[in-house]
N, C-alpha and C positions, 0 to 999 in steps of 0.2 A: 785224658789218659785212662786206660783201662784200670784193672786192679793193680794191686802191687806186685812186683815181680821178685821180692826178696822175702826171706822169713822175718818175723817179728824182731828177733834179736838184732839181726843186720839193719833193718830198718831203724831202730832205735840208735844204733851207732852211727848211721847216716844222719839221722836227725841231730845228734849231739855234734857231729863234724860240721853240719851246715850252720848250727847255732855259733860254733866256734868261728867259722869263717864270717858270719854276720857280725860278731862282735869285734872283729880285728879288720874289717874290709877296708878301712882307710889306711891300714898299714902295709907292710910287705908281708904277702901270704905265700908260703911255699906249699906246694902240692904235697910234699913229704909230711909237712906239719898237719894239715888237714886230714890226710890218710891216717897218721898216726892217731889222731882224735877218734877215728872211726875203727881203729885196730885193723887196718886193712893195708895191703901194699898199695902204692900210688896207682898202679895199673888197675888194680880191681877196684879201688876207690873211684877213680874217675869213670870207670865203665858203669858201676852200680849207681853212682850219683846221677850220671846223665840219664840212665835208664829210668830211675825212681823218680826224679824231679823234672824231667823233661828239659833240662839245660845242664850244661857243663859246669864244672866249679868256676871256670874262668867266666863264663856267661853270667853265672849268679853274681860274682863279685862286681862285674861291670854293671849289671843292672842295678845292685845296691848303690854303687858309686854315682850313676847317672841320676837315681832317684834323689839322692842327697844333693848333687849338683843342681838339679832343678829347684829344689827347695831354696838352697843359698842363693841361687841366681835371682829367683822371685823375690826373696826378702831384700835383696839389694844392698846389703851392708858391707859386702866384701867386693874387691876387685876380682875380675875372671882369673887372674894369676893366683890370688889368695884362695879361691874356690878350688882351683886345680891342685894346689899342694894340700889343702884341708882333706880332700877326698881321697888322696892317696896317690896321685900322679906326680911324677917328678919332672915332666916335660910339658910345658904349655902346648906345643905342637902335638904332641900325642893326645893330650886331653881334647884339644879343639877338634882334631881329626875324628877321634872316637864319638865326641859329643854330636858333631855334625852327622856322622853316620847313623847315629842313634836318633837323633831329633830332625834331622833335615835342614838344620840352620846352624850357624856358629853360636858359641855361648853368648857373645855380645848381642847378636841379632834376638836370640831367645829372651835375653834380659829386656831389651827395648820393647818388644813385643809384650812380653809379661806385664810390663808396667802399664801398657795400653789396655790389656785385657783384664787385668786383675784389680789393681788399686789405682784409680784415677788420681787423686791428688793426696799423697802422703798418708791416707787414712785407714785403710783397711787392713786388718791382719791377714796374712795369707795361710791358707790351710790346703794342704795336698791330700789327696786319696791315693793310697798306693795303687799301682796297675794291677797288682794281684788281687786286690779287693775288688776293684771294678770289674775285672774279668770274671770274678766269681758272681756278681750281682747282675750285670747287664745281660739283658736277653740276647741269645744269639752267639754268645762267646763260649769258649770251651771252659768247662768247670774242672778245677783241680781236684784230685782225690786227696791231696796231702792234707 
């Protein structure tokens, strides 16, 4: 993404709102509450957030939830239903549909495959590197300016 499109004060308010969203992403987040954290109207908040960070507030929450779901599924200590509730979804169907759209497989399939790929027999701790970090360091990927 090119340079910032907002002034420094607005950028700081958007960062504050993004941090607020990240701190409560597993709960019910209303656009009005996130906009209030940035001292902006919901319309302007959504528009500026999307332009500044390259994803809508909804996409940001979904990405955080999916990253958390991946970690929980890889660890294997919770059922898929428990993972669904833990990351903030109230419907297993909605979670499974969103997860499959994001990962190309169901949560159960992902867990089975992760067990094969990551920790052969009960032994290794699982460490995930967030996608935003990888996209910053891997050659040929777009680097974020945030």
